[in-house]
N, C-alpha and C positions, 0 to 999 in steps of 0.2 A: 683501620681496624674495625671501627664501628660499622663501616660501609659493608664489610663481608659478613658481619654477624647479624645483619638486619635485613638482608635481601628479601626474605620471605614476607616481611612486614611492609617494606617500602614499595615493592613492586608487585601489586596484586595482579592476577592473570585476568586481563580484560579481553584477551583474544578468544577465550572459550566461554563466553557468556552463555548461560543456560536459561532459556525461557521456561523450561520445565520447573526450575526452581522457583521462578517467579509465580507461575500458576499454582504451585504448591503452597506458597505462602497465602495466596488469596483463597485457597480451597476451603479454609475454615470460616471464611466470611462470605459465602456465596450469596446469602440473603441481602447483605449490604451491597455487595457488588451489583447485583440485579437491580436493587433499588437506585443505586447511582446511575446505572445505564439507562434505566427508564426515565429518570429525571432529566438526564442529558439529552436524551432524544426529545422529550416533551418541550424542554425549554428552547432547544434549537429550532424545532418546528414552529413554536409560538413566535420565535424571533423573526420569522419571514412572513407572518400573517399580516402585520401592520403595514408593510409596504404594498402588499396586494390590496389592502383595504384603502390605502391612500390613493392608489390608482382608480379604484372604484369610486372614491369620494370625488375626485377631480372630474372623471369622465361622466358619471351618472348623477351626481348629487349637485355639484357646483356649476358645471358647464354643459349640461345636456342641451339638445337642440330645443326643447320646449321651455327652457328657463330653469333656474335653480329648484331642486326638490329638497325642501327644508326637512321634511319627515325622514327621508332616507339619510340626509346629512346627520340628523340627531341619532339615528340608529347606528350608523357607522361609527360616529364619534363615541357612542356609548360602548360599542363592542371593542374599540380600540382601547379605551380606558380599562375595560374589564381584562383584556388580554395583557395589557401592560401590568396590572396588579397581580394577575395570576402568574405571569412570568417572574415577577419579583418574589412572590411567595414561594414559588418552586425553587427559586434560586437559593433562598435562605435554607430550605430543607436540603437542597443538594449540597450546600456548603457544610451543613452539619453532618450529613451522612458521609461525605467524603473525609472529613476530619475524623469521624468515628472509625472509618476504615483505615485511615493512615495510622492512627494510634494503635489499633488492634494489630496490624501487620508489624508496626514498630516493636510492640511488646513481644510478639512471638519471635521476631528476628533477634532481639536482644536476649531473650531467653536461651535461644539456640547458641548464640555467640558465647554467652556465659557458660553454658554446659560444655561447649567445646574447649573453652579455656581450662575448665576444671579437668579435662581428660589429657591435657598436655603434660609433658615431662617437666622436671625441675630444670633440666638442661636448657629447655626453650626459654624459660624465664630468666636464666642466668645470662643467656646471650641476647635477650631482647630488652630494649630500654622501656621503662614503665610508661613514659610519656607516649610512645608510639601505640602501645596497647590502649591507653585511655583515648587516644585519637580515633583508633578504630572503633571502640565501643561508642563513644559519644559523638563524634563528628561524622564519620563514615556511615555508621548505622543511622544516625539521625537524618542523614540525607535522603533515606528511604521515605520518610514522612513527607518531605517536600516533593519527592517524585510522585507519591500517591495522591497527596492533597492538591497539588498544583499542576505538575506536568501531565500526569495520566489523564486527569479530568479535563484539562485544556485540550489534549490531543483528541480525546473522544468527542468533546464538545465541537471542536473545530471541524472534524470529519463529518459529523452530522450536519453542521451548519453549512458547510460547503455543498453537501449533497442537496439539502433543502433550498439553499440559495440558487443553485444551478437550475433547479426546477422552476423557481420563481422568475429567475432571469429569462429562461426560455419562454415562459408564459408571457412576459412583458415584452421581450424583443429578442428573437433568436439571433438576428444579425449582430446586435451589439454584444450578445453572449459569446458568439464565436470569435469576435474581434478581441474581447477581453481574455479569452482562453489562450490566445496566441502568445501572450506574455508570460504564461505560467512557466515554461521551461526555464526562462531566465531566473525566476524566483526560486525554483527548485535548485538550480545550481548554486545560487548565492546562499541558500539555506543549508545546503550540504557542506559548503566551505566554512560557514560560520559555525556549524555544529562540530566539525572536527576541531576547529580552533578552540571552541569552548571546552570540548573534552580534555584537550591537552592542558589548558589553563586550570581546569578543575583538578587535574591530577597533580599539577605543580602546587596548587593551593593546599591540597590535602597533605602533601609532603612537608610544606612549609609549617602547617599547623602542627604537625607531628613533631617537627624539630623544636618549635616553641614550647610545646608540652614538655619535651625532654629537658629544655633549658630551665623551665620553671620547677622542675623537680628538685 
């Protein structure tokens, strides 16, 4: 009986996901979004600077034909230290900006959910268990913050890092780069399989949490 009365809550429509709604949520935070994007690009580019400097250090400073160049070695080492410190500092700013963005989106989404709940009829509340509503408001909506602060920033960072790393790899050795890229399709297939499995497990977890909330009422 309970199963029939809670289908609209237990089975969210995941087949008609709308990216338009996602962009709409981020629309009020364009400044923070641009800041995060800029920081992601900057930290990703800085991440491939040191490997190039290390190549220069070995080829031109430590083992050149005329003997070690101590002056160049000191310069390259100093630049590497500065790049490392700058990357760490930008990483701290990026973490704060990403968290601020996640909290802002989360607040707006919860306000929308609350306003929507206020517009529903009494028959909906009579047919829906309180624990399931609490699960939607706290757990499901709260997952947006994790997606924004962790998943989204990681995706952007990884995309930029891959692009920058490919450029650096081609500069160092285009032959080894092509050999490395040959294994990419296998990782894509494995990632897609794991992603589908994790999505199914996440849905099961959300339903289990909703059931626990109902039991504790």
